[in-house]
GUDRENPA-32827 format. One record per residue: z, y, x of N, C-alpha, C, O in turn. Coordinates in nm, 3 decimals. Atoms other than C-alpha are relative to their C-alpha. Layout:
// residues N
+---------+---------+---------+---------+---------+---------+---------+---------+---------+---------+---------+---------+
|    n_c3 |    n_c2 |    n_c1 |   ca_c3 |   ca_c2 |   ca_c1 |    c_c3 |    c_c2 |    c_c1 |    o_c3 |    o_c2 |    o_c1 |
+---------+---------+---------+---------+---------+---------+---------+---------+---------+---------+---------+---------+
|       Z |       Y |       X |       Z |       Y |       X |       Z |       Y |       X |       Z |       Y |       X |
...
+---------+---------+---------+---------+---------+---------+---------+---------+---------+---------+---------+---------+
This chain:
// residues 95
+---------+---------+---------+---------+---------+---------+---------+---------+---------+---------+---------+---------+
|    n_c3 |    n_c2 |    n_c1 |   ca_c3 |   ca_c2 |   ca_c1 |    c_c3 |    c_c2 |    c_c1 |    o_c3 |    o_c2 |    o_c1 |
+---------+---------+---------+---------+---------+---------+---------+---------+---------+---------+---------+---------+
|  -0.066 |   0.117 |   0.058 |   2.061 |   7.128 |   3.610 |   0.129 |  -0.027 |   0.078 |   0.138 |  -0.002 |   0.198 |
|  -0.131 |   0.026 |  -0.055 |   2.416 |   7.025 |   3.672 |   0.014 |  -0.150 |   0.032 |  -0.041 |  -0.234 |  -0.039 |
|  -0.014 |   0.141 |  -0.039 |   2.515 |   6.702 |   3.849 |   0.103 |  -0.072 |  -0.088 |   0.192 |  -0.010 |  -0.146 |
|  -0.090 |   0.083 |   0.080 |   2.694 |   6.417 |   3.675 |   0.070 |  -0.098 |   0.093 |   0.007 |  -0.164 |   0.175 |
|  -0.082 |   0.093 |  -0.080 |   2.978 |   6.218 |   3.833 |   0.081 |  -0.087 |  -0.095 |   0.130 |  -0.040 |  -0.199 |
|  -0.082 |   0.093 |   0.078 |   3.156 |   5.913 |   3.696 |   0.131 |  -0.021 |   0.075 |   0.130 |  -0.052 |   0.194 |
|  -0.126 |   0.029 |  -0.068 |   3.526 |   5.880 |   3.771 |   0.026 |  -0.152 |  -0.006 |  -0.049 |  -0.226 |  -0.070 |
|  -0.030 |   0.144 |  -0.012 |   3.687 |   5.540 |   3.841 |   0.015 |  -0.066 |  -0.137 |  -0.040 |  -0.174 |  -0.158 |
|  -0.021 |   0.061 |   0.132 |   3.795 |   5.475 |   3.480 |  -0.133 |  -0.015 |  -0.074 |  -0.156 |  -0.116 |  -0.140 |
|   0.130 |   0.008 |   0.068 |   3.446 |   5.551 |   3.348 |  -0.085 |  -0.111 |   0.061 |  -0.154 |  -0.183 |  -0.011 |
|   0.073 |   0.109 |  -0.066 |   3.291 |   5.317 |   3.607 |   0.053 |  -0.135 |  -0.046 |  -0.023 |  -0.228 |  -0.073 |
|  -0.063 |   0.125 |   0.049 |   3.540 |   5.047 |   3.504 |  -0.040 |  -0.027 |  -0.145 |  -0.067 |  -0.141 |  -0.182 |
|   0.041 |   0.015 |   0.140 |   3.457 |   5.110 |   3.137 |  -0.142 |  -0.055 |  -0.009 |  -0.168 |  -0.148 |  -0.084 |
|   0.139 |   0.046 |   0.002 |   3.085 |   5.067 |   3.205 |  -0.011 |  -0.145 |   0.045 |  -0.087 |  -0.224 |  -0.013 |
|   0.004 |   0.138 |  -0.049 |   3.145 |   4.749 |   3.401 |   0.052 |  -0.097 |  -0.107 |  -0.006 |  -0.204 |  -0.127 |
|  -0.055 |   0.086 |   0.106 |   3.360 |   4.604 |   3.121 |  -0.096 |  -0.013 |  -0.118 |  -0.110 |  -0.121 |  -0.175 |
|   0.100 |   0.004 |   0.107 |   3.098 |   4.695 |   2.860 |  -0.111 |  -0.096 |   0.040 |  -0.153 |  -0.182 |  -0.038 |
|   0.108 |   0.086 |  -0.050 |   2.832 |   4.529 |   3.073 |   0.041 |  -0.147 |  -0.003 |  -0.034 |  -0.233 |  -0.052 |
|  -0.044 |   0.140 |  -0.008 |   3.035 |   4.213 |   3.131 |   0.020 |  -0.061 |  -0.139 |  -0.008 |  -0.179 |  -0.159 |
|  -0.020 |   0.049 |   0.136 |   3.122 |   4.183 |   2.762 |  -0.134 |  -0.035 |  -0.065 |  -0.149 |  -0.142 |  -0.124 |
|   0.131 |   0.024 |   0.060 |   2.760 |   4.213 |   2.649 |  -0.072 |  -0.114 |   0.073 |  -0.142 |  -0.194 |   0.012 |
|   0.068 |   0.100 |  -0.082 |   2.639 |   3.993 |   2.935 |   0.040 |  -0.142 |  -0.036 |  -0.036 |  -0.236 |  -0.015 |
|  -0.044 |   0.134 |   0.043 |   2.842 |   3.701 |   2.800 |  -0.101 |  -0.061 |  -0.096 |  -0.123 |  -0.182 |  -0.096 |
|   0.099 |   0.048 |   0.096 |   2.582 |   3.677 |   2.525 |  -0.140 |  -0.002 |   0.059 |  -0.213 |  -0.100 |   0.044 |
|   0.136 |  -0.004 |  -0.052 |   2.267 |   3.789 |   2.703 |  -0.011 |   0.108 |   0.108 |   0.013 |   0.226 |   0.082 |
|   0.008 |  -0.091 |  -0.114 |   2.211 |   3.947 |   3.046 |  -0.103 |   0.110 |  -0.023 |  -0.076 |   0.227 |   0.008 |
|   0.105 |  -0.101 |   0.017 |   1.887 |   4.124 |   2.954 |   0.043 |   0.109 |  -0.098 |   0.007 |   0.226 |  -0.080 |
|  -0.050 |  -0.098 |   0.097 |   2.055 |   4.295 |   2.658 |   0.102 |   0.091 |   0.068 |   0.104 |   0.212 |   0.045 |
|  -0.100 |  -0.079 |  -0.072 |   2.343 |   4.407 |   2.881 |  -0.068 |   0.098 |   0.094 |  -0.030 |   0.215 |   0.099 |
|   0.074 |  -0.088 |  -0.092 |   2.100 |   4.546 |   3.141 |  -0.063 |   0.116 |  -0.077 |  -0.054 |   0.232 |  -0.035 |
|   0.068 |  -0.103 |   0.080 |   1.905 |   4.734 |   2.873 |   0.100 |   0.100 |  -0.058 |   0.075 |   0.220 |  -0.056 |
|  -0.099 |  -0.088 |   0.061 |   2.217 |   4.873 |   2.703 |   0.057 |   0.097 |   0.103 |   0.067 |   0.217 |   0.077 |
|  -0.056 |  -0.087 |  -0.104 |   2.366 |   5.007 |   3.027 |  -0.104 |   0.102 |   0.044 |  -0.070 |   0.218 |   0.070 |
|   0.107 |  -0.094 |  -0.033 |   2.030 |   5.163 |   3.113 |  -0.013 |   0.111 |  -0.103 |  -0.032 |   0.228 |  -0.068 |
|   0.013 |  -0.100 |   0.107 |   2.014 |   5.337 |   2.777 |   0.118 |   0.096 |  -0.003 |   0.100 |   0.216 |  -0.024 |
|  -0.116 |  -0.089 |   0.002 |   2.368 |   5.470 |   2.793 |  -0.005 |   0.095 |   0.120 |   0.032 |   0.212 |   0.109 |
|   0.017 |  -0.087 |  -0.118 |   2.301 |   5.602 |   3.147 |  -0.104 |   0.110 |  -0.027 |  -0.082 |   0.225 |   0.008 |
|   0.104 |  -0.099 |   0.033 |   1.982 |   5.775 |   3.025 |   0.055 |   0.106 |  -0.095 |   0.026 |   0.225 |  -0.080 |
|  -0.058 |  -0.092 |   0.097 |   2.174 |   5.930 |   2.736 |   0.096 |   0.097 |   0.070 |   0.094 |   0.218 |   0.043 |
|  -0.094 |  -0.084 |  -0.073 |   2.447 |   6.057 |   2.968 |  -0.076 |   0.100 |   0.088 |  -0.031 |   0.214 |   0.105 |
|   0.080 |  -0.091 |  -0.084 |   2.179 |   6.208 |   3.196 |  -0.050 |   0.122 |  -0.077 |  -0.078 |   0.225 |  -0.017 |
|   0.040 |  -0.116 |   0.082 |   2.078 |   6.435 |   2.906 |   0.099 |   0.115 |   0.016 |   0.063 |   0.231 |  -0.001 |
|  -0.101 |  -0.104 |  -0.018 |   2.403 |   6.620 |   2.973 |  -0.034 |   0.095 |   0.114 |   0.006 |   0.211 |   0.111 |
|   0.030 |  -0.086 |  -0.114 |   2.266 |   6.753 |   3.301 |  -0.082 |   0.123 |  -0.040 |  -0.071 |   0.228 |   0.023 |
|   0.078 |  -0.115 |   0.046 |   2.026 |   6.978 |   3.112 |   0.058 |   0.062 |  -0.128 |   0.016 |   0.170 |  -0.169 |
|  -0.062 |  -0.050 |   0.122 |   2.240 |   7.023 |   2.799 |   0.148 |  -0.037 |  -0.001 |   0.189 |  -0.120 |  -0.083 |
|  -0.139 |   0.042 |  -0.019 |   2.607 |   7.002 |   2.906 |   0.092 |   0.018 |  -0.120 |   0.198 |  -0.046 |  -0.127 |
|  -0.087 |  -0.023 |   0.115 |   2.749 |   7.128 |   2.578 |  -0.045 |  -0.076 |  -0.124 |  -0.008 |  -0.040 |  -0.236 |
|   0.048 |   0.074 |   0.117 |   2.576 |   6.873 |   2.355 |   0.111 |  -0.080 |  -0.068 |   0.097 |  -0.117 |  -0.185 |
|  -0.114 |   0.068 |   0.062 |   2.909 |   6.698 |   2.297 |   0.093 |   0.099 |  -0.068 |   0.085 |   0.219 |  -0.044 |
|  -0.099 |  -0.084 |   0.069 |   3.188 |   6.829 |   2.076 |   0.124 |   0.016 |   0.087 |   0.154 |  -0.069 |   0.170 |
|  -0.127 |  -0.019 |  -0.071 |   3.510 |   6.973 |   2.213 |   0.099 |  -0.106 |  -0.047 |   0.101 |  -0.142 |  -0.165 |
|  -0.093 |   0.110 |   0.031 |   3.782 |   6.706 |   2.227 |   0.098 |   0.034 |  -0.112 |   0.135 |  -0.052 |  -0.191 |
|  -0.098 |  -0.037 |   0.103 |   4.019 |   6.901 |   2.007 |  -0.052 |  -0.027 |  -0.140 |   0.027 |  -0.051 |  -0.232 |
|   0.059 |   0.027 |   0.131 |   3.778 |   6.851 |   1.717 |   0.003 |  -0.149 |  -0.034 |  -0.016 |  -0.187 |  -0.149 |
|  -0.009 |   0.144 |   0.020 |   3.814 |   6.475 |   1.763 |   0.142 |  -0.052 |   0.015 |   0.165 |  -0.173 |   0.024 |
|  -0.141 |   0.038 |  -0.004 |   4.193 |   6.476 |   1.785 |   0.051 |  -0.040 |   0.137 |   0.159 |  -0.097 |   0.147 |
|  -0.045 |   0.033 |  -0.135 |   4.214 |   6.432 |   2.162 |   0.070 |   0.121 |   0.060 |   0.025 |   0.234 |   0.047 |
|  -0.080 |  -0.109 |  -0.057 |   4.474 |   6.636 |   2.345 |  -0.033 |   0.017 |   0.147 |   0.054 |   0.005 |   0.233 |
|   0.049 |  -0.022 |  -0.135 |   4.267 |   6.704 |   2.655 |  -0.100 |   0.115 |  -0.003 |  -0.157 |   0.148 |  -0.107 |
|   0.107 |  -0.098 |  -0.013 |   4.040 |   6.976 |   2.780 |  -0.125 |  -0.077 |   0.041 |  -0.147 |  -0.102 |   0.160 |
|   0.119 |   0.081 |  -0.027 |   3.717 |   6.782 |   2.751 |  -0.097 |   0.013 |  -0.116 |  -0.074 |   0.089 |  -0.211 |
|   0.100 |   0.007 |   0.106 |   3.412 |   6.715 |   2.539 |  -0.029 |  -0.147 |  -0.025 |  -0.007 |  -0.231 |   0.062 |
|   0.036 |   0.138 |   0.033 |   3.298 |   6.398 |   2.361 |  -0.143 |  -0.005 |  -0.053 |  -0.190 |   0.084 |  -0.123 |
|   0.138 |   0.026 |   0.040 |   2.953 |   6.259 |   2.306 |  -0.003 |  -0.144 |  -0.049 |   0.062 |  -0.231 |   0.009 |
|   0.003 |   0.134 |   0.055 |   2.873 |   5.954 |   2.095 |  -0.134 |  -0.066 |   0.024 |  -0.240 |  -0.005 |   0.006 |
|   0.118 |   0.083 |  -0.020 |   2.627 |   5.679 |   2.180 |   0.028 |  -0.134 |  -0.065 |   0.113 |  -0.210 |  -0.019 |
|  -0.022 |   0.122 |   0.080 |   2.605 |   5.395 |   1.927 |   0.147 |  -0.006 |  -0.036 |   0.197 |   0.086 |  -0.100 |
|  -0.141 |   0.011 |   0.037 |   2.965 |   5.272 |   1.893 |   0.092 |   0.039 |   0.116 |   0.206 |  -0.008 |   0.124 |
|  -0.079 |  -0.042 |  -0.115 |   3.087 |   5.438 |   2.213 |   0.019 |   0.150 |   0.005 |  -0.070 |   0.228 |  -0.028 |
|  -0.036 |  -0.140 |  -0.016 |   3.262 |   5.766 |   2.275 |   0.002 |   0.028 |   0.151 |   0.076 |  -0.036 |   0.226 |
|   0.007 |  -0.039 |  -0.141 |   3.178 |   5.928 |   2.609 |   0.082 |   0.127 |   0.015 |   0.049 |   0.231 |  -0.041 |
|  -0.090 |  -0.113 |  -0.021 |   3.458 |   6.159 |   2.721 |  -0.036 |   0.061 |   0.135 |  -0.039 |  -0.008 |   0.237 |
|   0.039 |  -0.063 |  -0.126 |   3.357 |   6.414 |   2.982 |   0.062 |   0.139 |   0.016 |   0.094 |   0.207 |  -0.082 |
|  -0.048 |  -0.134 |  -0.034 |   3.481 |   6.724 |   3.156 |  -0.118 |   0.083 |   0.048 |  -0.206 |   0.034 |   0.117 |
|   0.108 |  -0.092 |  -0.037 |   3.256 |   7.023 |   3.204 |   0.058 |   0.103 |   0.098 |   0.148 |   0.179 |   0.065 |
|  -0.048 |  -0.088 |  -0.106 |   3.307 |   7.214 |   3.528 |  -0.115 |   0.088 |   0.049 |  -0.231 |   0.064 |   0.013 |
|   0.105 |  -0.091 |  -0.049 |   3.117 |   7.492 |   3.706 |  -0.104 |  -0.073 |   0.082 |  -0.223 |  -0.041 |   0.074 |
|   0.092 |   0.065 |  -0.094 |   2.963 |   7.257 |   3.962 |  -0.051 |  -0.137 |  -0.046 |  -0.148 |  -0.188 |   0.009 |
|   0.039 |   0.135 |   0.040 |   2.939 |   6.925 |   3.776 |   0.059 |  -0.038 |  -0.136 |   0.142 |   0.033 |  -0.193 |
|  -0.056 |   0.063 |   0.119 |   3.008 |   6.711 |   3.472 |   0.069 |  -0.127 |   0.048 |   0.011 |  -0.204 |   0.125 |
|  -0.074 |   0.119 |  -0.038 |   3.273 |   6.444 |   3.514 |   0.013 |  -0.092 |  -0.121 |   0.078 |  -0.057 |  -0.220 |
|  -0.014 |   0.100 |   0.106 |   3.239 |   6.135 |   3.295 |   0.135 |  -0.066 |   0.021 |   0.159 |  -0.131 |   0.123 |
|  -0.138 |   0.047 |  -0.014 |   3.602 |   6.040 |   3.232 |   0.021 |  -0.140 |  -0.057 |   0.086 |  -0.224 |   0.005 |
|  -0.017 |   0.129 |   0.066 |   3.586 |   5.746 |   2.991 |  -0.121 |  -0.029 |  -0.087 |  -0.190 |   0.062 |  -0.133 |
|   0.101 |   0.046 |   0.095 |   3.339 |   5.543 |   2.786 |   0.070 |  -0.106 |  -0.084 |   0.093 |  -0.218 |  -0.037 |
|  -0.092 |   0.079 |   0.081 |   3.535 |   5.394 |   2.499 |  -0.066 |  -0.045 |  -0.129 |  -0.134 |   0.034 |  -0.195 |
|   0.048 |   0.050 |   0.128 |   3.441 |   5.175 |   2.206 |   0.076 |   0.073 |  -0.110 |   0.199 |   0.084 |  -0.104 |
|  -0.064 |  -0.078 |   0.106 |   3.511 |   5.376 |   1.891 |   0.095 |  -0.083 |  -0.084 |   0.173 |  -0.028 |  -0.162 |
|  -0.094 |   0.086 |   0.073 |   3.694 |   5.075 |   1.747 |   0.136 |  -0.004 |   0.067 |   0.233 |  -0.049 |   0.006 |
|  -0.126 |  -0.007 |  -0.071 |   3.965 |   5.123 |   2.009 |   0.081 |   0.118 |  -0.052 |   0.025 |   0.219 |  -0.095 |
|  -0.089 |  -0.109 |   0.036 |   4.266 |   5.336 |   1.924 |   0.028 |   0.081 |   0.126 |   0.113 |   0.044 |   0.207 |
|  -0.013 |  -0.080 |  -0.121 |   4.235 |   5.607 |   2.188 |   0.028 |   0.144 |  -0.036 |  -0.051 |   0.210 |  -0.103 |
|  -0.034 |  -0.141 |   0.019 |   4.411 |   5.940 |   2.179 |   0.057 |   0.055 |   0.130 |   0.154 |   0.131 |   0.129 |
|  -0.050 |  -0.035 |  -0.133 |   4.455 |   5.992 |   2.556 |  -0.018 |   0.141 |   0.039 |   0.021 |   0.180 |   0.150 |
+---------+---------+---------+---------+---------+---------+---------+---------+---------+---------+---------+---------+
């Protein structure tokens, strides 16, 4: 299995998602972040489960995985997976 690392932007994205949901209900925010983390952990045993970014119109060397209304952008390397961003699909993102 390959290790998973979150870069600074992805950590910030998760924190913002948590804080936004927490405004309504803390327990829902805790549960949602737990579920998205569990989903991302699936990548450690199946790193290519996301689509290549070029198929989603992103001009980066990366892969994307979808969880509910969020797009998880990650890089696949020999030694690890780097979670780059976790973006609401309603956002206009073509980074």
